[in-house]
C-alpha positions in Angstrom: 15.5 106.3 -17.2 15.6 103.8 -14.2 17.6 100.6 -14.6 15.4 97.6 -15.4 16.3 96.0 -12.0 14.8 99.1 -10.2 11.5 98.5 -11.9 11.1 95.0 -10.6 9.0 94.1 -7.5 11.1 94.3 -4.3 10.8 90.5 -3.7 12.3 89.8 -7.1 15.0 92.5 -6.7 15.9 90.8 -3.4 16.3 87.4 -5.2 18.9 88.8 -7.7 20.7 91.2 -5.4 24.5 90.8 -5.1 24.2 91.3 -1.4 22.6 87.9 -1.1 25.5 86.0 -2.7 26.6 83.3 -0.4 29.4 81.8 -2.6 30.7 81.5 -6.1 32.5 78.5 -7.7 33.3 76.9 -11.0 31.0 73.8 -11.6 33.1 70.6 -12.0 30.4 69.1 -14.2 29.9 71.8 -16.8 32.8 74.2 -16.1 30.3 77.1 -15.8 30.6 79.9 -13.2 28.0 79.3 -10.5 26.5 81.8 -8.0 24.6 80.7 -4.9 22.3 83.3 -3.4 20.5 83.1 -0.1 17.0 84.6 -0.6 13.5 84.7 0.8 11.1 82.8 -1.4 8.5 85.4 -2.5 5.6 83.1 -3.5 4.3 79.5 -3.5 3.8 77.1 -0.6 7.2 78.0 0.9 6.6 81.7 0.7 8.6 83.7 3.3 11.2 80.9 4.0 14.9 81.4 3.4 16.6 79.2 0.8 19.9 79.0 -1.1 19.3 79.1 -4.9 21.9 78.1 -7.4 22.3 80.1 -10.7 24.5 79.3 -13.7 25.0 75.6 -13.6 24.3 74.0 -17.0 24.7 70.3 -16.1 21.0 69.6 -16.5 20.9 71.4 -19.8 23.9 69.5 -21.1 22.4 66.2 -19.9 19.2 66.9 -21.8 21.1 67.9 -24.9 23.2 64.6 -24.7 20.0 62.6 -24.3 18.5 64.3 -27.4 21.7 63.7 -29.4 21.8 60.0 -28.4 18.2 59.5 -29.3 18.8 61.2 -32.7 21.8 59.0 -33.3 19.9 55.9 -32.3 17.0 56.7 -34.7 19.4 57.4 -37.5 21.2 54.1 -36.9 17.9 52.2 -36.8 16.9 53.9 -40.1 20.1 52.8 -41.7 19.8 49.2 -40.5 16.3 49.0 -41.9 18.0 49.3 -45.3 19.3 45.8 -44.8 16.7 43.0 -44.8 18.6 40.4 -42.9 16.4 37.7 -44.2 17.7 38.3 -47.7 21.4 38.6 -46.9 21.8 35.5 -44.7 21.3 31.9 -45.6 18.4 30.1 -43.9 20.7 27.6 -42.2 22.5 30.5 -40.4 19.5 32.3 -39.0 19.5 30.1 -35.9 23.2 29.8 -35.4 24.4 30.0 -31.8 27.4 29.0 -29.8 25.3 26.3 -28.2 24.5 24.7 -31.6 28.1 24.7 -32.8 29.6 21.2 -32.4 33.4 21.3 -32.7 34.9 18.1 -34.2 38.5 18.8 -33.3 40.8 21.0 -31.3 41.2 23.6 -34.0 37.4 24.0 -34.1 37.3 24.2 -30.3 39.9 26.9 -30.4 38.0 28.8 -33.1 34.9 28.7 -30.9 36.9 30.0 -27.9 38.2 32.9 -30.0 34.6 33.7 -31.1 33.3 33.7 -27.5 36.2 35.8 -26.4 35.3 38.4 -29.1 31.9 38.8 -27.5 33.1 38.9 -23.9 35.6 41.6 -24.7 33.4 43.6 -27.1 33.7 47.3 -26.5 33.0 50.1 -28.9 36.2 51.9 -27.9 38.4 48.9 -28.4 37.7 47.6 -31.9 38.8 44.1 -32.9 38.6 42.2 -36.2 38.5 38.5 -36.9 39.1 36.5 -40.1 37.8 32.9 -40.1 39.5 31.0 -42.9 39.3 27.4 -43.9 37.6 25.1 -46.5 33.9 24.6 -46.9 31.5 23.3 -44.2 33.6 23.9 -41.1 31.2 26.3 -39.4 33.0 29.6 -40.0 29.8 31.4 -41.0 28.1 29.7 -38.1 30.6 31.1 -35.6 30.4 34.6 -37.2 26.6 34.6 -37.0 26.7 33.4 -33.4 29.0 36.3 -32.5 26.7 38.8 -34.1 23.6 37.4 -32.3 25.4 37.8 -28.9 26.6 41.4 -29.9 23.0 42.3 -30.8 21.8 40.9 -27.4 24.3 43.3 -25.7 22.3 46.1 -27.2 24.7 47.0 -30.1 23.8 47.2 -33.8 25.1 44.8 -36.4 24.8 43.5 -39.9 25.5 40.1 -41.3 25.8 40.0 -45.1 27.2 37.6 -47.7 29.6 39.7 -49.8 28.4 38.4 -53.2 24.8 39.2 -52.2 25.8 42.6 -50.8 27.4 43.5 -54.1 24.3 42.5 -56.0 22.3 44.7 -53.7 24.6 47.6 -54.3 24.4 47.1 -58.1 20.6 47.1 -57.8 20.7 50.7 -56.4 21.9 51.8 -59.9 18.4 51.1 -61.2 16.3 54.2 -61.3 13.4 52.5 -59.6 15.6 51.5 -56.6 14.2 52.6 -53.2 17.6 53.3 -51.8 20.9 54.8 -53.0 24.3 53.2 -52.9 25.4 55.9 -50.5 22.7 54.9 -48.0 23.7 51.3 -48.0 27.4 52.1 -47.7 26.7 54.5 -44.8 24.8 51.7 -43.0 27.7 49.4 -43.4 30.1 52.0 -42.2 28.1 53.0 -39.1 27.0 49.7 -37.7 28.7 48.6 -34.5 29.6 45.1 -35.8 29.7 44.0 -39.4 30.1 40.5 -40.7 31.3 40.1 -44.3 30.7 36.5 -45.1 32.4 34.6 -47.9 34.7 37.4 -48.8 36.8 36.7 -51.9 34.0 34.6 -53.5 32.6 37.8 -55.1 35.6 38.3 -57.4 35.3 35.1 -59.4 37.8 35.3 -62.3 37.9 39.1 -62.0 41.3 40.8 -61.5 42.0 43.5 -58.9 40.9 46.9 -60.1 37.4 45.6 -61.0 34.2 47.2 -59.7 33.8 44.6 -57.0 37.3 45.0 -55.8 36.8 48.8 -55.6 33.6 48.4 -53.6 35.1 45.9 -51.2 38.0 48.2 -50.5 35.6 51.1 -49.9 33.7 49.0 -47.4 36.7 47.6 -45.6 38.4 51.0 -45.5 35.3 52.6 -43.9 35.4 50.0 -41.2 38.8 51.0 -39.8 38.4 51.5 -36.1 35.2 49.4 -35.9 34.5 45.7 -35.2 34.5 43.7 -38.4 34.4 39.9 -38.9 35.3 38.2 -42.2 34.9 34.6 -43.4 36.5 33.1 -46.4 37.0 29.7 -48.0 40.4 30.8 -49.4 43.8 30.7 -48.0 46.0 33.8 -47.5 47.7 33.6 -50.9 44.4 32.9 -52.8 42.6 35.7 -51.0 45.4 38.2 -51.6 45.4 37.3 -55.3 41.6 37.7 -55.6 41.3 40.9 -53.6 44.5 42.6 -54.6 47.4 43.7 -52.3 45.8 47.0 -51.2 42.4 45.4 -50.2 44.2 42.5 -48.5 46.5 44.7 -46.6 43.7 46.9 -45.3 41.6 44.0 -44.4 44.4 42.4 -42.3 44.9 45.6 -40.3 44.5 44.6 -36.6 42.8 41.4 -37.7 43.2 38.1 -35.9 43.3 35.2 -38.2 41.4 32.0 -37.1 42.1 28.9 -39.2 39.4 26.4 -39.0 40.3 22.8 -40.0 38.4 19.6 -40.4 36.0 17.8 -42.7 32.9 19.3 -44.3 30.2 18.4 -41.7 27.4 19.0 -44.2 29.0 16.4 -46.5 29.6 14.1 -43.6 25.9 14.3 -42.6 24.9 13.6 -46.3 27.1 10.6 -46.5 26.0 9.2 -43.2 
């Protein structure tokens, strides 16, 4: 029986003949062995003309595969983010928070805004950074965190802003049989988003002791964010927050976290008095 190559038309045999090999090399892009053949084009508008044809390079195939994978990941991320209705997890007065609308009343607040703006300017997925805004009520901690997230979203990244007490209520609601989503779906969304803001952390514990359900869930969320950008705000000082959250939670939250202490008077109370 004749080899398959002998049964091909002469023009095709000529195209794949080893005698037409011009050179061989290893592609730097895909690391595949490449063969360049000089052949006569057997058909089409350039029929009869000589051309060098490259065989074996997989760069284009790999590029298409990467595009498909990126698109798949984007769609999965969008689906996860849809689980969080931002309008239900962020207070109305924070929805329009921007750096331009933050009015620092002292040097500490100016410094806090500078740190927040630097966070945005240096934001890179391969260089995660965490911030903890701490201070008493009404100093604009949540305002700065929300402003950061708006800028990060404008850069094309994904992000979620959530009040921790509201988040835990949302997680508890998934235990209801009629819930649209599962707890795992919500936790996965929190884990995978590029930038997560956990607002008012510590307030969720109330009088509970470490080891409670809320403490366990907060640890699970914080632990899943290792290596990703996370921003925390709290009205508690370090000792109070550690007592509320427990040593393990507090230690994990402080891993590679820059603490920004915001000082001043409650601007909302000041506006009310004035």
